[in-house]
N, C-alpha and C positions, 0 to 999 in steps of 0.2 A: 502665464507661466509657460516657459519654453518646453517644447516636447523633448522626449529622450533622444539620445544620440542616434543619428541615422547611419546605419552601417551597411556593409555589403549584403547582409542578410535581408535588408529592406530595400530602400530606394534604388540603390545602384545594382543590386544583384540581378534584377530582371534585365537590365540593359546590357549586362556583360555576358549573359547566357542566351541560349536560343529562346526567342520569344515567338510564339505562333502567330500566324497572320490574323488570328482572332483576338490578339492581345487587347484591343480596345473594348472587347466585350466582357473580358473577365478581370481586367486590371482596373481598379477604381482610380479615377483621377486624383482623388484625395489621398491615395496611398503612394502612387508612383505616376506622376503626371508625364514624365518622360516616356515611360513605356506605354501609357495610355495614348499619347499623341503619336508615337513613332513605332507602334507595334508591327504594323504591316512592313514598314521599311526594315526594321530589325530582323524580321523573319526572312526577308528576301535578300538581305545584305550580309555577305561574309567578308572578313578581312582579306584583301587581295594578298596573294602569296608574297612573303617577304616583308609585309608591313605589320606594324603593331598598333596602328591607329588609323581610322578612316572616318573622315568627317564630311559635313556638308561642303566645307571649303575644298576638300579633295575632289569631291564630285564635280564642283564647279570648275576647278582647275582642269579636270579631264575633259569636260564638255568644251571649255574654251580652247583647249589644245586642238581638239578635233575640228572645231569651227574655224580656227585660223588655218589649219592644214587644208581644209576644203576651200577656204578663201584664196589661198595662194595657188592651189591647183587650178582654180577657175581663172585666176589672174593671168595665167600663161597665154590665154587667147585674147587678152585685152589689146586694144590698139597700141602700136608702138609709140613710146613717148608719154603715154598716160601714166598716172600715178600707180595704177594696178600693175601695169606692165613693168615699171621700174622695180617694184617689189618682187614680182615674179622673176625678173631677170637677175636680180641680186641673188636669189636663192638658186636659180638654175646655174649660174656661174660657179657656185660652190659645189654643185653636184656633178659637173662635167669633169670627171676625173681623167678622162682620156685627154682632154685639152690641157688640163693642168700638167699631166705627165709630159705631154709633148713640148710645152713651153719651158719646162724646167724652172730655173731661177731668172730667166731673162726679164720677166716683168719687174724684178727688183733692181735691174741694172741702173736706172737713174739714181736710186738711193745709194747703192753700193759705190757707184762711180763718184758721187758727191763726197762720200767718205774718203775714197782714195785720193781725192784732190785736196784734202785738208793738209795745209803746209805749216800751220802754226796755231798757237792757242787762240789767236783772234778769229781764225777761221772756225776752230772748234766751238768757240762761244757763239758765233753766228749760227752754226749748225744746230746747236742745242736750242737756241731761240726759235729757229724755224720748226723745230720738232715738237714744240709745246702743243698739246692737244687738250680738249675739254672733256676729260674722262674722269673727273672727280666731282664730288658733291658732298661737302662736309655737313651742312646743316639739314638738308632734306633726307638724304639716304645714308649718311655716315660712311661715305666713300672717301677715305683719307689717303689713298696712295694711287699714284699715276703709273702707267706703264712706261712713261718717260721720266727723265730726271726731275722735271717739275710739271705739274698739271695745273690747269686753270679752271676755276669755276666762277661764274658771274651770277650772283644770287643775292637776295636781300640779306642784310646783316642783322645783328642782334640789338642794335640801338635805335631802331626806327629811322635809319638813314633814308633820305628821300629817293636816292638812286641805289641800284645794286652795288655790291662790293666786289672788287676783283680779288679773289682768293688764290693764292699760290700754295700748292701742297706738294709734299715730298713724293718721290717715286724713283723709278729706274732700277728696281730690283726684280729679278726673274722669279724669285720665290716669294710667297705671299706675305711673310712677316719678318721683321728684323731679327726675331729670336731664331728663325731658321738659320741665320748666319752666325749668331753669337752664342747660342746655347751649347754647353758642353754635354748635354744629354746625348746618349749613344744613338738614339733614333735620329736626332738632328745631325749628328756627325755623319751618319750613314746617308741622310738625305743630301747633305752638302757634297759628299763623294759622288753620289748619283747625279747631282746637278752639274758637277764639274765634267763628268763623262758626257752629259747631254750637251754642254757647251762645246766640247771637243767634237762631238758627233756632228752637230750642225755646221760647225766651221769646216770640217772635213768634207761633208756632203756638198758644200758650196765651193770646194776646190782650194781652200786655204790650207797651206802646209803647216807642219809643226803644231798641229791642233792641241796636243796635250799641254805644251808650254803656253800657248796662247790662252787656253782655257784656265790654266792655273792663275795667270795674270788677271784675267777677267774676273774670276772668282775673288781674288784678293782685292780688286777694286770695289766689287760689290760689298765685300765684308767691310771695307773702309767706309763706304757710303752708309751701310747699315748702322755702323757705330755712331754716326752723326744724327741718325734719324730718331724721331720720337716713337715710343712704344704705341701699340694699339690703344692701350688704356689712356695714356696721356693725350693721344690724338682725339679721343672721344669726348672731350670737354668742349661744350659750345663756347665757353669763354675764350677759347683760342681765337675766336673771331676778333677779339679786342687787340690782337697784336697787329697794329697798323704801322706800316713803314711808308715813309715818303721816299720818292726816287733817290734823294741824296743819301738816305740811310743805307742803301745797299752797298755803296762803295766803302762806307765807314764800318758797317757791321758785318759785311761779307766780302772782304778783300780777296783778290785772286783771279777775278775775271772782270771783263769790261761789261758792266751791266747796261750801259747805254746801248752798246752793240747788241746785247742779248734782247733787250726790250724792243729795239728797232726791228730786229729780225722776227720777233714774235708778234708784230703788229700792235704793240702796246706803247709806241713812242709817245702818244699823247696822254697816257694814264699817269696821274700824279701820285697816287697812293695805292697800296696793296694791303690786303689782309694776309699776312705771312703766318699760316696756320701752325707750322712747325719751324720756328726760327733757326734752331740748331741745324736742321737739315739744309737750309739755304746757306748758312755760314759754312757748313761742312762741304757742300757741293763746290762752292767757289774755291775753297782751299784746295780741294782735290783737283779741280781744273787747273789751278796754278801749279800744283806740285807733282802730279803723276805724269809719266811720259806720254807724249802725244800718241806714240805707237800703241800703248795699252788702251788709251781712250778709243782709238780707231777700231781696234779689235772688239772692244766692248760694244761700240756702236754697230759694227757689222753683225755681231752675234744677235743683238737685240732686234735688228731689222729682220733677221731670219726667224727669230723667236716670235716676234709680233705677227708674222704672216705665215707661220708654219702650217696652220690649218688649210691654207689655200695654196700650198706648195706641193711638189711631188710626194709620193707616198712615204719615202724615207724620212722626210722632215715631219710630216703629219704624224706618223707612227711614233717617232721619237718624242714629240711633244705630248702625245696621248699617254705614252708610257710614263713620262715624267709626272703628268697630272695624276695618273692612277697611283703612282708611288707616293706623291705628296698627299693625296687624299687618304691613302691607307695609313700613312704616318700620323695624320691629324685625327682621323676618326676610328681607326681600327677596321676590321673586316666588314663592319656594318655601319651604315650612316647614322647620323643623329636621329634620335627618335625611333630607332629600330628599322629604318628604311633599308631595303636591300641595296647592295652595291651594284656595280656594273655600269660601264660607260654607255651612253646613247650611241646609236649607229649614226652613220654619216648623214642620212636623211633627216634625223631628228636634230643633229647638230646644225645642219643648214637651216632648218626651220627656226631653231632657237636663236641662231646668229642673226637671221633676218629680223626677227622680232626685237632683238636687243639693239641692233644697229639702226634699223629703220622703224623704230617703235611707233612714232607718231604717224608715219605713212600707213603702216599696218592698222593702227588704231582708227584712222580715218575710214579706211575700207571696211573695217569691222563694224563701226558704228552705222555706216550706211546700210549694211546688210542686216545686222542683228539688233539694232537699237533704234527704233522708229522715233521721230520727233514727238509723237503722241505719248510714248513711254516716258520720255524725258519730262514732258509737261506734267504728266500724272505724278511722277516722282517729285518734281519741284513743288507741286502743291502739297504733297505729304511732308516734305522737308520744311516748308514754310509753316505749316500747321504745327508740326512737332516743335520747332524752335519757338513759336509763339506760346505753346503750352509750357515749354520749359522755362520761358521767360517769366511766366506767372509763378512758377515754382520758386524761381530765384527771388522774385518780389516778396514771396511769402516766407522765405527762409529766415526764421527768427534768430538763428545763431549768427547771422551776418550783421556786422555793424553797418550803419547807413552809408558811410563812405565806401566801404568795400562793396556793398550792394550796388552802389551807383557805378563803380568801375566795372563790376561784373555785367551789368546791363549794357554799358557802353561797349564792352567787349563782344557781347552777343550781337549787338546792332552792327558791329563792324565785320562780322564773320561772312566770308564768301564760302558757300557750300556747293562745290561744283558737282554736277550730276551727269554721268554718262560720258561726256566728252567736252573738250574745251569750247569756249565761246568763239574762238577764232582758230582756224587750223593753220599750221605752218605751211609755207609755200615751198614746195619742192621743184618748182618748174625749172630752176636753173641747175638742178642736180643731174649729172649724166651717169646713167647706169647701163652697163653693157653685159650681155649674156655670156660673153667669152672673156671677161676680164675681172676675175675675182679680186686680184691684188689692187688693180686700179679702182675698183668699186669701193674697197675699204678706204683707200687713200682719199678719194673724192668725198665720201660720206664724212670722214673725220674732218676734212677741210670745211665742209658745209656746217657741221656741228660747231666748229671753232668760230666761223664767221657769225653764226647765230649767237654764240656767247658774247663775242665782241660787240654785237649790235645792241646788247642790253646796256652797255656802258654809257653812263650819262643820261639815260632815260629814266623817267619816274618808275618806281617799283610798280609792277603790274599785278594788282591784287588777284586778278582772275587767271594769271598764268598757271598752266598745268605742269606738273613734274612727273606725270605717269601717263603712259599711252592708254587709250580706251580699250585696247585688246588685252590688257594685263589684268588678271583677276586679283587685284590687290587694292589697297587704299592708303592714303597718306594724310596725316595731320601736319600742317605747316604753321607752327606758331609765329614765326617771324614774318609771315605773310597774312596772318589771321584767315587762314584758308584751309579747306579740306577738299581733296580730290577723291571722287568715288567713281571709278571707271565702269563703263558699260559691261565689261566682261564679268565683273563680280555681281552685277545686278541681274542674277538669274535664279531660278528656283533652286533651293527653297528660300533664298534671301529676298528675292523679289520675283513674283509670278504675275505676268501681265494678264493671265487668264483667271487669276484669283480675285476674290472680292477685295474691296478697299479695307474692310475690317481685317482680313488675313494679312494684307500687306502692311497695314499699320503695326500689326503684331510682329511681323518679321523685320522688314527693312525699317519701319518707323522706330522700333525699339533700338535698332543699331544706330540710326541717325541721332536719336536722343542720347544714347550712350556717348557717341563721339562729340556731340555738341557740349555735353556736360564737361568734357575734358578741357574746354576752353576756359572754364572758370573754377575748376576743382584744384586738387593738389598738384596736378600737372600744369594747368593753365595759370595758376596763381603767380608763376614766375614771369609771365608775359602780359603786358598791358594792351589796351586798345590801340595804342600808337605803335605797336609792333616792337616795343622795347623789352629787353630782358630786365625786368624789375619786379620784385616781389611786392604785390599790392594788397595781400592779406596782412592783417595785423596778427600779433601773437595771440590776442584774444579771440580772433576769428578761428585761428588754427586750433586753439584749445577747445572752443565750443564745437567745432566741426568733429573733432575726435570723440567728444562726449556724445554727439548725435549719432555718430557712426558705430559706437561701441556695441550697441545691441545687434547690429548686423554682423559685426565681427564674431560675436559670441554664437550667433546663429550658424555662420559658416564654419566656425571652428568645431561645431558639433558634428559636422559631416565626416564620416569615415568611409571613403570610397573603397578601402581595403581594410580588413581587420587590423586594428591597432595603428593604422596610418591615416591620420586626420589631415584635412586641408590646412595649410599654413595661412590663417586668416590675416596675419600681418602682411604677408607677401602679396596677398590678393586683394587687400582692402580697397585700393584705388579703383580697380576694375569691378569689384563687387558693388561698390557705391554707384559707379557709372551704370552698371546693369540695372540697378533699381531705379536710378534717375531716368534712364532711357525708357524703361518699361512704363514707368508712371507717366512721363510726358507723352509717350506714344498713345497710351490708353486714353488720356484726357483729350488728345487731338482726335483720336478715333471717335470718342463720344461726341465731341463737338461737330464732327463731320456728319453725324447722323441727322442733324438738323431737327426738323419738326417730328421726326419719327422717334425721338427720344421718349415720347410719351407712350409709345407702344411697348409695354413691358415684355411681351413674348418676342417681339422683333429684336428688342435690345438684348435679351438673353441669348438669342440665336447669334446675333452679331458679335457679342462679347465672347461667345464660345469660339467663333472663327478667329477672333483676335488672339486669344490665348493659345489656340492650336497653331496658328501661324507662327507665334513666338517660339513655341516648343519645337516645331518642326524645322525652324531655321537653324537650330543647334543640334540636329540629329548627328549622332556619331557612334562608333563602335571601337572599343579598345581591348587589347589583350591586357593581362595583368602587368606584363613588363612595360607595355606602352603607357599604362596608367601610372605605374611607379615613376617612369621617366618624366611624365607630365607633372606629377606632384612635386618632383624634386627640382624642376627647372622653370616651370611656367608661372607667370604672375596672374594667370586667370584660373578661376575655379574650373574644374573639369566640366565639359559641356553638359554631361548628364545631370550635373548638380546646378549649373547656372540657371536652368529653367525653373529650379525651385524658388527663384526670385518671386514667382507668382504668388507665393503664400503670404506675401506682404501686402497684397492688394485685396481689399474687401470684395471687389467685383468678381474676382476669380471664385470665391466661395459661393457667391450667388449664381454664377454662370453654371457651375458644375455641382451644385448642391453638396458642397463639402461640409462635413459635420464633425463635431468633437469625436475623438476616438480614432479618426483616420490619421495616418502617419504624418501627413504634411500639415495638418491642422494647427493653426496658431490662435491662441486667444486674441481677441481684438487688441488688447493693450500690449501684446507682444509683437504686433505687426509694425515693422520699422518704417519710419519716415526720416529721410535725411534732407532731401530737397523738397 
């Protein structure tokens, strides 16, 4: 029989109010395991000013930020030409405001001169081709718009193609979204007026006369581009990858420009087919190249050169760009950021640090891994990952609701998974990249060219299953279905998610449960759309789907009974996928933990002590504090159950009851028959 509804007066109330440092001594684990495990942390941790939610992930983000800052500070004394020095010089160039002011816009002269020399649409087409950069990524990161009129991404497609696909994506707008140009909403109208003033300001600062008239024409061209482009919602469909054009299709489907000249200039002369993510934008671009005056295009290009490099130009440019960004963010988010975060732009030092990580991510990641993530840590985690996957594989084998054919595909999918830990198996080679401490504009141009050459180098080569799409220094992770891969960078593998000083038991509970959670996604409601051959293809049957929902229903009822705030329950339908993954991950990690005990599994006292460490590691990995407003925002928008309740997953494992002597009458107690098994 299920226990009564858990409300703010029970499980969650303790976690949202001040809990003394002695919480583990007076809070029963069977009543509030979150407070029992995290009482000391809750007592010592207040919400930072201006925030409404603070989690273990926020802690790790802050630690990683400080680590990278120290890394870059130390890199300044590295030998000239070394990877560390290149990273340090990139940041230093952005911080040398005196040199930036002294140079003015002279570093942009080659680009602006090349625009001045354009005499016809053929020259314009070649310029647009030379300007293509690799700043989009539709399938991995959902980056659907380029800073240039078209952006290139070379990455695995959705049909198991043996080689990566060359995707072309729309771009060329200075504002973030087509609706910023097209919406009649008064706030958007005001934003466009401010943007037009910004265009005029940058052109005037660069010495171009008649700025107001030029800006009006530039905005009109961008509005016309926006009308041809796909919405953010339409762009977000992975099936857009199926829009494959052969070279001959461009002249027929997008007349108005010489596509052979464009592709030759873009270094794509030998590419026979492209994934055209937003066909209307390509057709519209060509039509506008053919129809709009060359003079307007030249002003458009001049402005975008200034806009693209504004951060590393003299103060007038940088401040104008910053003001536009603040106005744009205010229009999008209101006075406070999403999730209740306080507003306020970062200072120049932080912007330089952020830009260095964004632009030279893999280089920073290489340095980060060398300093903060020893090979022994990677090996230890790889063993945990292998053991958790093996344990989850057994769960799949035993899943009675799966048909034999579906189970066979699921097992093949698990066998094909690459779970990358810490850092890539092979680092990118930056030896040919030139970085100068006195040339921020040139540095950006050279890094963009290096990134573009790297993208082109993927063409025609087999899909590399172990390729990474995240730098090791970024505290994030990514599941890549079309590559059967998962990247888990070193920066995220820090306490309380992974603690090198902690026991294996604690780490199985923390990082092991996360690994199990993510691995389960390869074969669950998310992964059922992708098979072991990297093809987007539903391999579950309707019967599998029906039986899965029947198996998951008790867990949904369990979660739906949670009321983090009076009268405000968790939407179990919205969180179902993640709740099932939490249970799958915790179960697989626990079984892997037990198997790792080896011969000592016969020592009852030792096993209980190790099990305690396992479950405490799990609960501490999800420590968090929220205000009421922050919790309301999370309940309204997040597809995960709040952290304070995610740890209640433990109530479905028999071993948790034995480890902490949980008995009937305690708030989290479930009768054995009510404890849920899905996988």
